[in-house]
N, C-alpha and C positions, 0 to 999 in steps of 0.2 A: 542495442535495442533487442528487445523483447519480441519473438515470433510472433506474427499473428496466429489465429486457431487454424486459418488453412494451411498456413506455412508449417504449422507444428505437426498438424496431421500428415502432410507430404512427405515425413520423414519417413515412413512406410511405402516405398514406391509400389508395391502390389496394388494399393487403392482398394483391397478387400479388407473390410473391418467388421468384426463382430462383436457382439455386445459387451465382451472382456475387453477387448482392444479399445473400443471407446470410452469404456469406464475407466481405464488406466490412462489414455490420454486425456481425458476431462481433470483427472486429479493431478497428473503432472503438470498440465498448464496452469491449474489453479495454483499450485506451488510456485509457480515461476512468479506469478504475478502477486501473491502473498509475500515472498521474501523481497521483490522488489518495492512493494509498497512499505513493507518495513522500513528496509533501507532508507527511502525518502523520508519516513516518519522520522527517524533518527536525525538525518540531515535538517530536515526544515521545521524541527519542534522549536518552538519560542517559549520563553518566560516571560509572565507578566507578572509585574509588581503592583501592590495594593497598599497605600500608605495609610495609616491610621495613627489616632492618638490625640491627644489635646489638641495640637497644632496641625493634626492631619499629615505630619512628616515624621512623628517619634517612631511608630514601629513600620517594619517593612515585611509584608508577608509575599513570599514568591512562590507560583504555581505554574505549571504547564498550560498554555493556551489551548485548549480542546480543539478550537478550530484549527489551530496550525498542524496537528495531526490529523483530523478528519478531511483536510483538503490537501495533504502532501502528496496523494498520489489519485490523480483524477480518474475516474471510470473511463474516460475515454482512451486511456491507454490500454485498454483491453480491448482489443479487435477480433 
């Protein structure tokens, strides 16, 4: 489970943050979530099939279902 933003910041026990510290923490926190989102997208991506031709089943086109990617990592995971 990825740490919440509050837990992530508490890694520095001093509790004193300057602009550089906060910027660095925000970037690192974002990287954690982007990495998790990409892993989820790989696992949850689905293929859609579209058939066409005279009978409607002669040719089959395959493509990634965009919604399966967009919905793979809910924004509620970022806390």
